[in-house]
KEKE-3310 file (N, C-alpha, C; in steps of 0.2 Angstrom, whole numbers, plus 5000, padded with zeros to 4 digits):
npx = (4859:4847:4840:4839:4824:4815:4811:4820:4830:4824:4823:4836:4842:4834:4837:4851:4850:4844:4852:4865:4873:4866:4872:4880:4877:4876:4889:4895:4889:4895:4909:4908:4905:4907:4911:4914:4920:4912:4912:4901:4885:4887:4889:4903:4910:4904:4908:4922:4921:4915:4926:4936:4929:4927:4941:4943:4935:4940:4952:4948:4942:4952:4962:4974:4984:4990:4985:4989:4997:4988:4981:4967:4962:4965:4957:4945:4944:4944:4931:4921:4908:4901:4901:4894:4881:4871:4869:4870:4867:4872:4873:4885:4889:4903:4915:4920:4935:4942:4941:4933:4925:4911:4902:4902:4893:4896:4896:4893:4896:4889:4892:4887:4894:4893:4895:4898:4903:4914:4922:4925:4932:4944:4949:4951:4961:4971:4971:4970:4955:4949:4940:4923:4924:4933:4946:4941:4948:4954:4958:4970:4975:4986:4990:5003:5002:5003:4999:5000:4998:4985:4971:4962:4945:4929:4919:4923:4922:4932:4944:4955:4950:4941:4949:4955:4944:4939:4949:4951:4938:4940:4948:4941:4942:4936:4935:4938:4935:4941:4930:4933:4929:4925:4929:4938:4948:4951:4958:4968:4979:4983:4996:5002:4998:5004:5017:5018:5015:5013:5006:4996:4989:4984:4976:4966:4960:4953:4939:4933:4934:4940:4949:4961:4973:4978:4990:4995:5006:5008:5021:5028:5042:5059:5062:5050:5043:5031:5031:5025:5023:5020:5011:5005:4995:4991:4984:4992:5004:5015:5018:5030:5032:5036:5034:5037:5034:5028:5015:5001:4989:4991:5001:4993:4984:4993:4997:4986:4984:4995:4993:4982:4987:4996:4988:4980:4989:4993:4981:4977:4988:4986:4974:4977:4983:4983:4980:4968:4961:4953:4945:4939:4927:4919:4905:4897:4883:4872:4856:4844:4835:4838:4850:4857:4856:4862:4875:4879:4878:4888:4900:4900:4902:4915:4931:4942:4936:4930:4920:4906:4901:4889:4891:4886:4873:4870:4862:4866:4876:4885:4893:4905:4912:4924:4931:4946:4956:4973:4975:4975:4979:4974:4960:4958:4963:4953:4941:4943:4941:4928:4925:4914:4913:4919:4934:4935:4942:4957:4953:4956:4953:4947:4937:4923:4912:4897:4895:4884)
npy = (5281:5291:5307:5324:5331:5345:5354:5354:5364:5376:5377:5379:5391:5394:5383:5385:5396:5390:5380:5383:5380:5369:5357:5343:5345:5338:5334:5347:5351:5342:5346:5359:5358:5352:5342:5342:5337:5342:5348:5354:5363:5377:5394:5399:5387:5383:5394:5391:5378:5381:5388:5378:5369:5377:5379:5366:5366:5376:5370:5358:5364:5372:5363:5364:5359:5366:5382:5398:5412:5424:5440:5442:5429:5426:5436:5431:5419:5423:5426:5416:5412:5421:5415:5404:5394:5385:5375:5361:5351:5334:5317:5305:5288:5281:5269:5256:5258:5248:5230:5228:5239:5249:5255:5273:5289:5303:5321:5330:5344:5349:5359:5369:5379:5394:5393:5402:5413:5407:5403:5416:5422:5414:5417:5431:5430:5426:5412:5397:5389:5373:5363:5355:5343:5330:5317:5300:5289:5274:5263:5251:5243:5235:5227:5221:5206:5194:5182:5184:5196:5207:5213:5228:5231:5236:5231:5231:5238:5245:5252:5256:5258:5267:5278:5281:5284:5295:5304:5306:5311:5324:5330:5331:5321:5308:5292:5275:5259:5242:5228:5216:5203:5188:5190:5200:5193:5184:5191:5198:5192:5192:5190:5195:5208:5212:5210:5220:5219:5227:5226:5216:5223:5235:5229:5222:5234:5239:5236:5245:5257:5269:5285:5286:5276:5271:5263:5255:5248:5242:5239:5230:5235:5230:5238:5240:5250:5256:5255:5263:5260:5269:5270:5280:5280:5289:5296:5290:5292:5290:5290:5288:5285:5285:5282:5283:5278:5277:5274:5267:5274:5288:5288:5283:5293:5303:5298:5298:5312:5316:5310:5317:5329:5328:5325:5336:5346:5342:5344:5357:5365:5366:5373:5385:5393:5410:5413:5412:5402:5400:5386:5373:5361:5346:5336:5321:5309:5315:5313:5318:5331:5331:5325:5335:5346:5340:5339:5352:5358:5350:5353:5367:5366:5362:5366:5371:5376:5391:5398:5393:5391:5388:5383:5376:5365:5349:5335:5322:5329:5342:5357:5366:5381:5383:5392:5391:5388:5384:5376:5363:5351:5353:5353:5340:5332:5336:5332:5318:5314:5308:5301:5304:5308:5301:5299:5301:5290:5293:5306:5322:5334:5340:5329:5320:5307:5306:5296:5283)
npz = (5987:5995:5989:5996:6002:5993:6002:6012:6008:6010:6023:6029:6033:6044:6052:6055:6063:6074:6079:6086:6102:6105:6105:6113:6126:6138:6140:6142:6154:6162:6161:6167:6180:6197:6211:6229:6245:6260:6277:6283:6281:6283:6280:6279:6277:6265:6256:6255:6249:6237:6231:6230:6221:6210:6206:6202:6190:6182:6180:6172:6161:6156:6154:6160:6174:6184:6187:6179:6188:6187:6188:6185:6187:6200:6206:6203:6209:6222:6224:6221:6221:6213:6200:6201:6195:6200:6214:6226:6240:6245:6252:6252:6251:6258:6256:6269:6278:6284:6289:6300:6301:6297:6282:6279:6279:6269:6268:6253:6242:6227:6213:6199:6186:6178:6161:6150:6157:6163:6152:6147:6157:6157:6145:6146:6155:6146:6144:6136:6130:6132:6122:6121:6114:6116:6117:6120:6132:6133:6146:6151:6164:6175:6190:6200:6209:6222:6217:6203:6189:6191:6182:6180:6178:6170:6177:6190:6207:6216:6227:6219:6205:6208:6212:6200:6191:6197:6197:6183:6180:6187:6178:6167:6158:6147:6152:6149:6155:6152:6148:6151:6147:6139:6125:6127:6134:6125:6116:6123:6134:6152:6154:6142:6142:6154:6149:6140:6126:6112:6099:6102:6113:6106:6097:6104:6109:6099:6098:6107:6101:6105:6106:6111:6120:6135:6145:6160:6172:6187:6199:6213:6221:6227:6238:6244:6238:6226:6209:6194:6177:6163:6147:6134:6120:6106:6093:6082:6088:6103:6121:6134:6152:6169:6187:6204:6221:6239:6241:6232:6227:6226:6215:6205:6203:6199:6187:6179:6179:6172:6159:6155:6154:6144:6133:6133:6130:6117:6109:6113:6108:6094:6094:6101:6092:6085:6072:6061:6048:6032:6026:6015:6016:6013:6015:6014:6013:6019:6024:6029:6037:6051:6051:6044:6053:6065:6060:6057:6070:6076:6070:6073:6087:6089:6095:6088:6077:6071:6064:6054:6038:6026:6009:5998:5993:5987:5981:5992:5998:6007:6005:6014:6021:6032:6046:6053:6067:6068:6057:6044:6050:6064:6062:6056:6067:6077:6070:6071:6083:6088:6078:6070:6057:6043:6034:6016:6006:5996:5993:5986:5992:6008:6012:6018:6025:6032:6047:6048)
capx = (4857:4841:4842:4836:4818:4816:4809:4827:4834:4821:4824:4843:4843:4831:4841:4857:4848:4841:4857:4870:4872:4861:4876:4885:4875:4878:4897:4896:4887:4901:4915:4908:4902:4912:4909:4919:4917:4911:4910:4894:4882:4887:4891:4910:4912:4902:4913:4928:4919:4914:4933:4939:4925:4929:4947:4942:4932:4945:4957:4945:4941:4958:4967:4980:4983:4991:4983:4994:4996:4985:4977:4960:4960:4966:4952:4939:4945:4942:4923:4919:4900:4899:4901:4890:4874:4867:4872:4866:4871:4870:4877:4888:4891:4910:4917:4924:4943:4944:4936:4929:4922:4905:4902:4899:4891:4900:4892:4896:4893:4889:4891:4887:4896:4891:4900:4900:4907:4921:4926:4927:4937:4950:4951:4953:4968:4975:4972:4966:4949:4949:4933:4919:4926:4939:4947:4940:4954:4954:4964:4972:4979:4987:4993:5006:4999:5007:4997:5001:4995:4977:4969:4956:4940:4923:4914:4926:4921:4937:4948:4959:4946:4937:4954:4956:4939:4938:4954:4949:4933:4942:4952:4937:4944:4932:4939:4934:4939:4939:4925:4937:4924:4928:4932:4944:4953:4954:4962:4974:4980:4986:5003:5004:4997:5010:5023:5018:5015:5009:5001:4990:4985:4980:4971:4961:4957:4949:4932:4931:4934:4943:4954:4967:4974:4983:4992:4998:5008:5011:5026:5031:5050:5062:5062:5043:5040:5028:5033:5020:5026:5014:5012:4999:4995:4987:4984:4998:5010:5015:5023:5031:5034:5036:5034:5038:5031:5027:5008:4999:4984:4994:5004:4987:4981:4998:4997:4980:4985:5000:4990:4977:4992:4999:4982:4978:4995:4992:4975:4977:4993:4983:4968:4979:4985:4979:4979:4962:4961:4947:4946:4933:4925:4914:4902:4892:4879:4866:4849:4838:4836:4841:4857:4860:4856:4867:4881:4881:4879:4894:4905:4901:4905:4923:4935:4946:4932:4928:4914:4904:4897:4887:4892:4882:4870:4869:4861:4867:4882:4885:4900:4906:4918:4926:4936:4949:4963:4978:4976:4972:4980:4970:4954:4958:4963:4946:4936:4945:4940:4923:4923:4907:4914:4924:4937:4934:4949:4960:4950:4961:4951:4945:4930:4921:4906:4893:4894:4877)
capy = (5285:5296:5314:5328:5334:5352:5358:5355:5370:5381:5377:5379:5397:5393:5378:5388:5400:5386:5375:5385:5378:5363:5351:5341:5348:5334:5335:5354:5350:5338:5350:5365:5356:5349:5341:5342:5335:5347:5346:5356:5367:5384:5399:5399:5381:5384:5398:5387:5373:5385:5389:5371:5367:5382:5377:5360:5367:5379:5365:5354:5368:5375:5358:5365:5356:5372:5388:5403:5417:5430:5444:5440:5422:5427:5440:5427:5414:5426:5427:5410:5412:5425:5411:5398:5394:5382:5370:5357:5346:5327:5313:5299:5282:5280:5262:5256:5257:5242:5225:5229:5246:5250:5261:5279:5294:5310:5326:5333:5350:5349:5366:5370:5385:5397:5391:5407:5417:5404:5404:5423:5423:5411:5421:5437:5429:5423:5405:5394:5385:5366:5363:5349:5338:5327:5310:5295:5286:5267:5262:5245:5244:5229:5227:5215:5203:5188:5176:5187:5202:5208:5219:5232:5231:5240:5228:5231:5244:5245:5258:5258:5260:5274:5284:5282:5287:5301:5309:5307:5316:5330:5333:5331:5316:5303:5286:5269:5253:5237:5224:5210:5198:5182:5193:5204:5188:5180:5195:5200:5189:5196:5190:5199:5215:5214:5211:5226:5217:5232:5224:5213:5228:5239:5225:5222:5240:5242:5236:5251:5263:5275:5289:5286:5270:5272:5257:5256:5242:5243:5234:5231:5235:5227:5243:5240:5255:5255:5259:5262:5262:5271:5272:5283:5279:5295:5298:5288:5293:5287:5293:5283:5288:5280:5285:5278:5281:5273:5272:5266:5278:5295:5287:5282:5300:5307:5295:5301:5319:5317:5308:5322:5335:5326:5325:5343:5349:5340:5348:5365:5368:5368:5378:5391:5398:5416:5414:5408:5402:5397:5380:5370:5354:5342:5330:5317:5305:5319:5310:5321:5337:5329:5324:5341:5350:5338:5340:5359:5359:5347:5357:5373:5364:5360:5372:5374:5379:5398:5400:5388:5394:5383:5386:5373:5359:5345:5328:5321:5332:5349:5360:5371:5385:5384:5396:5386:5390:5378:5373:5357:5346:5354:5351:5333:5330:5337:5327:5311:5313:5303:5297:5305:5309:5296:5302:5298:5288:5296:5312:5327:5339:5338:5326:5315:5304:5306:5289:5281)
capz = (5993:5993:5990:6001:5999:5992:6008:6015:6006:6013:6031:6030:6037:6051:6056:6057:6069:6080:6081:6091:6109:6106:6105:6118:6133:6144:6141:6144:6161:6166:6161:6171:6187:6201:6218:6234:6252:6265:6284:6285:6276:6285:6274:6278:6273:6258:6252:6254:6244:6230:6228:6228:6215:6205:6204:6198:6184:6178:6177:6167:6155:6153:6152:6164:6181:6188:6184:6180:6193:6184:6193:6184:6190:6207:6209:6202:6215:6229:6224:6216:6221:6207:6194:6202:6192:6204:6219:6230:6245:6245:6256:6248:6255:6258:6258:6275:6277:6288:6289:6306:6301:6293:6277:6282:6274:6269:6264:6247:6238:6220:6210:6192:6185:6171:6156:6146:6161:6164:6146:6146:6162:6155:6139:6149:6158:6141:6145:6131:6133:6129:6121:6124:6110:6119:6116:6125:6134:6136:6151:6153:6170:6179:6197:6202:6216:6224:6212:6196:6188:6191:6178:6183:6173:6171:6182:6197:6210:6221:6228:6213:6200:6211:6211:6193:6188:6200:6194:6176:6181:6189:6173:6161:6153:6147:6154:6148:6158:6148:6151:6153:6145:6135:6119:6129:6136:6120:6112:6127:6141:6157:6153:6136:6144:6158:6145:6136:6119:6109:6094:6106:6117:6102:6093:6109:6110:6093:6099:6111:6097:6109:6102:6115:6124:6141:6148:6166:6175:6194:6201:6219:6221:6233:6243:6246:6235:6220:6202:6188:6170:6159:6140:6131:6112:6104:6086:6079:6092:6109:6126:6140:6158:6175:6193:6210:6228:6244:6241:6225:6225:6223:6209:6200:6202:6195:6180:6175:6178:6166:6153:6153:6152:6137:6128:6132:6126:6110:6106:6114:6104:6088:6095:6103:6087:6084:6065:6058:6040:6029:6022:6012:6019:6010:6019:6011:6017:6023:6022:6032:6041:6057:6049:6043:6059:6069:6057:6058:6077:6078:6068:6077:6094:6089:6098:6083:6072:6074:6060:6049:6033:6020:6003:5993:5995:5981:5983:5999:6000:6009:6005:6020:6022:6039:6048:6058:6070:6069:6050:6042:6055:6069:6060:6056:6074:6080:6067:6072:6091:6090:6072:6068:6050:6040:6028:6010:6003:5990:5991:5986:5997:6015:6011:6023:6024:6039:6049:6049)
cpx = (4851:4844:4837:4829:4819:4815:4816:4830:4831:4821:4831:4844:4840:4835:4848:4856:4847:4847:4862:4868:4868:4865:4880:4883:4877:4886:4898:4894:4892:4907:4914:4905:4908:4909:4915:4916:4917:4910:4903:4891:4882:4890:4899:4913:4910:4906:4919:4927:4918:4921:4936:4935:4927:4936:4947:4940:4937:4950:4954:4944:4947:4963:4973:4979:4985:4989:4988:4992:4994:4981:4969:4958:4960:4960:4945:4939:4943:4934:4920:4911:4897:4898:4897:4883:4869:4871:4867:4870:4868:4875:4879:4891:4899:4911:4921:4931:4946:4939:4931:4925:4916:4906:4899:4897:4894:4896:4896:4892:4894:4888:4892:4889:4894:4897:4903:4905:4914:4925:4929:4932:4944:4953:4954:4960:4973:4976:4967:4961:4949:4942:4930:4921:4933:4939:4945:4946:4952:4960:4964:4977:4980:4992:4997:5004:5004:5005:4998:4998:4988:4975:4962:4951:4934:4919:4917:4924:4926:4940:4952:4955:4942:4942:4955:4950:4938:4943:4953:4943:4935:4946:4948:4939:4940:4936:4935:4939:4936:4934:4928:4932:4928:4932:4938:4950:4955:4959:4968:4974:4983:4993:5006:5003:5003:5017:5024:5018:5010:5004:4995:4986:4981:4975:4965:4957:4953:4942:4929:4930:4936:4948:4961:4967:4979:4984:4996:5000:5011:5015:5027:5038:5052:5062:5055:5040:5036:5031:5027:5024:5020:5016:5005:5000:4989:4988:4991:5005:5010:5020:5024:5033:5033:5036:5034:5036:5030:5020:5006:4994:4987:4997:4999:4985:4986:4998:4992:4981:4990:4997:4986:4982:4994:4994:4980:4983:4994:4986:4975:4983:4991:4978:4971:4982:4981:4977:4973:4962:4955:4949:4939:4933:4919:4912:4897:4888:4873:4860:4843:4840:4839:4848:4861:4861:4861:4874:4884:4883:4886:4900:4906:4903:4912:4927:4939:4942:4929:4922:4913:4899:4895:4887:4888:4879:4868:4868:4861:4873:4881:4893:4900:4912:4919:4931:4939:4955:4967:4979:4973:4973:4976:4963:4953:4958:4956:4941:4937:4943:4934:4921:4916:4907:4920:4927:4936:4941:4951:4957:4956:4960:4949:4937:4929:4914:4903:4892:4887:4875)
cpy = (5290:5303:5318:5331:5342:5356:5359:5362:5376:5382:5378:5385:5397:5388:5381:5393:5396:5382:5377:5383:5372:5356:5349:5344:5344:5334:5342:5354:5347:5343:5356:5364:5352:5347:5340:5340:5342:5345:5348:5360:5375:5388:5399:5393:5381:5388:5394:5381:5376:5386:5383:5369:5371:5381:5371:5361:5371:5375:5361:5358:5371:5369:5358:5363:5362:5378:5394:5408:5423:5434:5443:5434:5423:5431:5435:5422:5416:5427:5422:5410:5416:5421:5405:5399:5391:5377:5367:5353:5339:5323:5307:5294:5281:5272:5262:5255:5251:5237:5225:5235:5245:5256:5267:5284:5301:5315:5329:5339:5349:5356:5366:5377:5388:5396:5397:5412:5414:5404:5411:5425:5420:5415:5428:5436:5426:5416:5402:5389:5378:5364:5356:5343:5335:5320:5306:5291:5279:5265:5254:5245:5237:5230:5221:5213:5197:5182:5178:5193:5202:5214:5222:5232:5235:5238:5228:5238:5244:5251:5261:5261:5267:5279:5286:5286:5294:5306:5311:5312:5323:5334:5333:5326:5310:5296:5280:5263:5247:5232:5218:5203:5193:5185:5197:5199:5184:5184:5197:5196:5194:5196:5195:5207:5217:5214:5217:5225:5222:5230:5220:5218:5232:5235:5224:5228:5242:5241:5241:5257:5270:5279:5289:5279:5272:5265:5258:5249:5244:5238:5236:5230:5232:5232:5244:5246:5252:5259:5257:5264:5263:5271:5274:5283:5285:5297:5297:5290:5290:5291:5288:5288:5284:5285:5280:5282:5275:5270:5272:5272:5285:5294:5286:5289:5304:5304:5298:5309:5320:5315:5314:5328:5334:5327:5333:5347:5348:5344:5355:5368:5370:5374:5385:5396:5404:5416:5409:5408:5399:5391:5377:5363:5352:5336:5327:5313:5309:5316:5313:5328:5336:5328:5330:5346:5347:5339:5347:5361:5356:5351:5364:5372:5363:5367:5375:5378:5386:5400:5394:5392:5389:5387:5383:5367:5355:5338:5327:5324:5339:5351:5366:5375:5386:5389:5393:5389:5383:5374:5367:5352:5347:5352:5343:5330:5330:5333:5320:5309:5308:5300:5298:5306:5304:5299:5298:5296:5291:5302:5317:5332:5336:5335:5320:5313:5304:5298:5288:5281)
cpz = (5990:5993:5995:5998:5998:5998:6013:6014:6009:6020:6033:6035:6044:6055:6059:6063:6075:6083:6087:6098:6110:6106:6111:6125:6139:6145:6144:6152:6165:6167:6166:6178:6190:6208:6223:6241:6256:6272:6286:6280:6278:6280:6273:6275:6266:6253:6250:6249:6237:6227:6226:6221:6209:6202:6200:6191:6180:6176:6172:6161:6152:6151:6156:6171:6185:6184:6184:6185:6189:6188:6191:6187:6197:6210:6208:6208:6222:6230:6220:6216:6215:6200:6195:6199:6197:6208:6223:6234:6244:6249:6251:6252:6253:6260:6265:6273:6280:6288:6295:6306:6296:6288:6281:6276:6274:6265:6259:6245:6231:6217:6203:6191:6178:6166:6152:6151:6163:6158:6146:6151:6160:6149:6141:6152:6153:6141:6139:6134:6129:6128:6123:6120:6113:6118:6122:6126:6137:6140:6152:6159:6174:6185:6198:6209:6217:6219:6205:6195:6188:6187:6180:6177:6175:6176:6189:6200:6217:6222:6223:6207:6202:6210:6204:6190:6191:6198:6187:6176:6182:6183:6167:6156:6153:6147:6153:6151:6154:6152:6153:6152:6141:6129:6121:6131:6131:6116:6116:6133:6146:6156:6147:6138:6149:6154:6140:6128:6115:6104:6097:6110:6112:6098:6098:6110:6105:6095:6103:6107:6101:6105:6105:6119:6129:6144:6154:6169:6182:6197:6209:6219:6227:6239:6246:6243:6229:6214:6197:6182:6166:6151:6137:6123:6110:6097:6082:6082:6099:6114:6131:6146:6164:6181:6199:6216:6232:6244:6233:6223:6222:6216:6203:6198:6197:6188:6176:6174:6172:6160:6151:6151:6145:6132:6127:6128:6119:6106:6107:6110:6097:6089:6098:6098:6086:6077:6064:6051:6038:6025:6020:6015:6015:6014:6015:6016:6021:6020:6024:6035:6047:6056:6048:6049:6064:6067:6058:6065:6079:6076:6072:6084:6094:6091:6093:6077:6074:6070:6055:6044:6027:6014:5997:5995:5988:5983:5990:6002:6002:6008:6010:6018:6029:6040:6054:6060:6070:6062:6050:6047:6061:6068:6059:6063:6078:6077:6069:6079:6092:6083:6069:6060:6048:6034:6022:6007:5997:5988:5991:5991:6004:6013:6015:6022:6032:6041:6050:6056)
residu = (MET:CYS:CYS:LEU:ARG:PRO:ALA:PHE:LEU:GLY:LEU:VAL:ALA:MET:LEU:LEU:TRP:LEU:ILE:PRO:GLY:ALA:VAL:ALA:LEU:ALA:SER:GLN:GLU:ALA:LEU:TYR:ALA:ALA:ARG:VAL:PRO:VAL:ALA:SER:GLN:ASP:GLN:GLY:GLU:ARG:GLN:HIS:ALA:PHE:ARG:ARG:ALA:PHE:GLU:GLN:VAL:LEU:THR:LYS:VAL:SER:GLY:GLN:ARG:THR:LEU:PRO:SER:HIS:PRO:VAL:ILE:THR:GLU:ALA:LEU:SER:ARG:PRO:GLU:GLY:TYR:VAL:ALA:GLN:PHE:ARG:TYR:TYR:SER:GLU:LEU:GLU:PRO:ALA:THR:GLY:SER:ASP:GLU:SER:PRO:SER:ARG:ALA:LEU:GLN:LEU:TRP:ALA:GLN:PHE:ASP:ALA:ALA:ALA:VAL:ASP:ALA:LEU:LEU:ARG:ASP:ALA:HIS:VAL:ALA:VAL:TRP:GLY:GLN:ALA:ARG:PRO:SER:VAL:LEU:LEU:TRP:PHE:ALA:VAL:GLU:GLU:ALA:THR:GLY:PRO:VAL:VAL:LEU:GLY:ALA:ASP:GLY:SER:ASN:ARG:LEU:THR:THR:VAL:LEU:GLU:ASP:THR:ALA:ASP:ARG:ARG:GLY:LEU:PRO:LEU:ILE:LEU:PRO:LEU:LEU:ASP:LEU:GLU:ASP:ARG:ALA:GLN:LEU:SER:GLU:GLY:ASN:LEU:TRP:GLY:GLY:PHE:GLU:GLU:ASP:ILE:LEU:ALA:ALA:SER:ARG:ARG:TYR:GLN:SER:GLU:ALA:VAL:LEU:VAL:GLY:ARG:ALA:TYR:ARG:LEU:LEU:SER:ASN:GLN:TRP:GLU:ILE:ARG:TRP:LYS:LEU:TYR:LEU:THR:GLU:SER:SER:ARG:ASP:TRP:SER:SER:ARG:GLY:ASP:ALA:LEU:GLU:PRO:LEU:LEU:GLU:GLU:GLY:ILE:HIS:GLN:ALA:ALA:GLY:TYR:ILE:ALA:GLU:ARG:PHE:LEU:ALA:ALA:ASN:SER:SER:THR:ALA:ALA:ALA:GLY:MET:ALA:LEU:VAL:VAL:GLY:GLY:ILE:LYS:SER:LEU:ARG:ASP:TYR:ALA:ASN:LEU:VAL:GLY:TYR:LEU:GLN:ALA:LEU:GLU:ALA:VAL:LYS:ALA:VAL:GLN:VAL:GLU:LYS:LEU:GLN:GLY:ASP:ARG:VAL:TRP:PHE:LEU:LEU:THR:VAL:ARG:GLY:GLY:THR:SER:ALA:LEU:ARG:ASP:ALA:LEU:ALA:LEU:ASN:ARG:LYS:LEU:VAL:PRO:VAL:ALA:ALA:ALA:GLU:ALA:LEU:GLU:PHE:GLU:LEU:ARG:PRO)
# end
């Protein structure tokens, strides 16, 4: 591996000043924005729409589906326009509900909220803020049909995939649907997915490099109700649950909400610790100023990391002292989210390599 040029050391201080806030801007925009349907553009309708959009954003950022009844939040919801950074109207084509109907256009309001103000509001209400680094979730979902199970894929644009994707968006959950191409079908048949064959499901999931895998199977019961059985695989653990109802779409929404709740619970538990400890982190594979800048910005963007201090630079390695809430397990969970850093095998300390 090549070593860093001498000029690199002289630019460290300047880079540390420039980097904050430069990472994951697209992710932040998605987390702090929401769209809601509106009947018109009049002021009263807009005020109600701002509130509904604000509730969506508070849910995404906090990871909590039901916000606590705190006076600070109640007051903010009564004047949501004070948190709006920008908004716009647009019309969206809605699919026809019946074979004899034509698609129609629905008016939508999109609003972007001030991220710093939203974070401050939640902290004033003693609500934890779920950061931008979130696990991607690969969803394998099969629906029982008369001819056998039908698997939903990324190339489908039907009412069920729309419900799943919209609900995941409202929870700030990065959702991936499988391609269902020849490689997927060779790895995982509809029958094995329907049968819940765990080894086959996880083997087929590896190509997507997601941090979590969610499996759903929808059955039609003799009572003409639907039942969905769910299983979530997350960081060497899993959770099972099921739900029943007369209509499939609300059950899909509820399943995504529950998965988001379990994931948020897992990552917020570590980040909500009030105790912050210093720990050493070594990262190798730094070949350029861009690598260094991206790495420092990435570490600063992690919700569990409260402070980043550079201790030493030698060759292609950087020694950091991090102030972390939640301890070593919280840091490892955060670093595992997008596999930007690869753990060094058999290392005694927290030592990683930057992924090329």
